[in-house]
C-alpha positions as CSV (number, residue, x, y, z in Angstrom):
1,M,19.1,4.9,1.3
2,G,15.5,5.7,0.6
3,A,12.6,3.5,1.6
4,T,10.2,1.7,-0.7
5,I,6.8,2.2,1.0
6,A,3.4,-0.1,-0.5
7,I,0.0,1.3,-0.4
8,D,-3.1,-0.7,-0.4
9,L,-5.6,2.1,-0.8
10,G,-8.9,1.9,0.1
11,L,-11.8,4.3,0.7
12,K,-11.7,3.7,4.8
13,R,-8.2,2.7,5.5
14,I,-5.3,2.9,3.4
15,G,-2.8,0.0,4.3
16,L,1.3,0.7,4.1
17,A,4.2,-1.5,4.3
18,L,7.7,-0.8,4.1
19,S,11.4,-2.1,2.7
20,Y,14.6,-0.7,2.0
21,G,15.1,-3.7,-0.5
22,Q,16.6,-6.1,1.0
23,G,13.3,-8.1,0.9
24,I,12.3,-7.5,4.3
25,V,8.9,-5.9,4.6
26,T,7.2,-4.4,7.7
27,P,3.8,-3.6,7.8
28,L,3.0,0.0,9.2
29,G,0.1,1.4,11.0
30,A,-2.7,1.9,8.7
31,I,-4.1,5.6,7.9
32,E,-7.8,6.0,8.8
33,R,-9.5,7.8,5.6
34,K,-11.6,10.7,6.5
35,N,-11.4,12.4,3.2
36,R,-8.8,12.2,0.1
37,H,-7.3,15.2,1.5
38,Q,-6.5,14.8,5.2
39,A,-5.6,10.8,3.8
40,A,-3.0,12.4,1.4
41,I,-1.3,14.6,3.7
42,E,-1.2,11.6,6.5
43,V,0.5,9.3,3.3
44,K,3.0,12.1,3.1
45,K,4.4,12.6,6.6
46,V,5.3,8.7,6.3
47,L,6.5,8.7,2.5
48,D,8.5,11.8,3.8
49,E,9.8,10.1,7.5
50,Y,11.0,7.0,5.7
51,Q,12.7,8.8,2.6
52,A,10.9,7.0,0.2
53,L,11.9,7.0,-3.4
54,T,9.5,4.3,-4.8
55,V,5.9,3.7,-4.4
56,V,4.3,0.4,-5.0
57,I,0.6,0.5,-5.5
58,G,-1.7,-1.9,-5.8
59,I,-4.3,-2.5,-8.3
60,P,-6.7,-4.8,-9.4
61,M,-4.9,-5.9,-12.9
62,G,-6.5,-7.1,-15.6
63,S,-9.7,-6.7,-14.0
64,T,-12.7,-4.3,-15.7
65,T,-11.9,-1.7,-13.3
66,E,-8.4,-1.7,-13.7
67,D,-8.3,1.4,-16.1
68,E,-10.2,3.3,-13.3
69,M,-8.0,2.4,-10.6
70,R,-4.9,4.0,-12.0
71,R,-6.6,7.1,-12.9
72,R,-8.1,7.2,-9.3
73,V,-4.8,6.1,-7.8
74,A,-2.9,9.0,-10.1
75,H,-5.6,11.6,-8.8
76,F,-4.5,10.4,-5.1
77,M,-0.6,10.4,-5.8
78,N,-0.8,13.7,-7.1
79,L,-2.7,14.9,-4.1
80,V,-0.2,13.2,-2.1
81,D,2.7,15.6,-4.0
82,F,4.9,12.5,-4.3
83,Y,8.0,13.0,-7.1
84,G,9.7,9.5,-6.9
85,E,9.1,6.2,-8.8
86,I,5.4,5.2,-8.7
87,V,5.0,1.2,-9.6
88,Y,1.3,-0.5,-10.0
89,Q,1.0,-4.3,-8.6
90,D,-1.6,-6.4,-8.8
91,E,-3.4,-6.7,-5.4
92,S,-5.9,-9.7,-6.8
93,Y,-6.5,-11.6,-3.7
94,S,-4.0,-9.7,-1.1
95,S,-7.3,-9.0,1.4
96,Q,-8.2,-12.4,1.3
97,E,-4.4,-14.0,1.5
98,A,-4.1,-11.6,4.6
99,Q,-7.4,-12.2,6.2
100,E,-6.1,-16.0,6.2
101,L,-3.1,-15.0,7.3
102,M,-4.7,-13.4,10.5
103,K,-6.8,-16.0,11.5
104,G,-6.7,-17.4,14.8
105,E,-3.9,-15.0,15.6
106,I,-6.2,-11.9,16.8
107,T,-9.7,-10.8,16.8
108,Y,-10.9,-9.2,13.6
109,K,-11.2,-5.4,14.1
110,R,-11.6,-2.9,11.6
111,D,-8.2,-1.4,12.6
112,G,-5.8,-1.4,9.7
113,R,-3.9,-4.4,10.4
114,I,-5.5,-6.3,7.7
115,D,-5.0,-3.1,5.0
116,S,-1.3,-3.0,6.0
117,L,-1.1,-6.7,5.8
118,S,-2.2,-6.3,2.5
119,A,0.1,-3.7,1.9
120,K,2.8,-6.0,3.2
121,I,1.9,-9.1,0.4
122,I,1.8,-6.4,-2.4
123,L,5.3,-5.0,-1.6
124,E,6.6,-8.4,-1.1
125,R,5.0,-10.0,-5.0
126,Y,6.8,-6.4,-6.2
127,L,10.3,-7.2,-4.3
128,K,9.9,-10.9,-5.8
129,I,9.0,-9.6,-9.2
130,I,12.6,-7.2,-9.1
131,G,14.3,-10.1,-7.7
132,F,14.8,-9.4,-4.1
């Protein structure tokens, strides 16, 4: 059975989370983004490793930047060369929610944990909508 992978696409890091559809979501290691081609290759490796059928990408829905973000995400996913289903999910406040969840747990570091926790939140929102 293929996986659903969530992506929190950032300019410096790309957060990733994984679910096999039972409502359980696991954050994966984030990808440090040096350039879009390197990032696309690394995302492709993760999608292939977990045999992803669906990618859920967080975008700020309803904002003035939504159309621009959809265009950028579509361009990035073309670089990734992914032919499965791509779903857009509202990412509003997911980073703030992730930071709140981590308060007091660990020293804040820019190592991608927040980004992957944001991806986890995005994927949980999506799974809730589809009934998992």
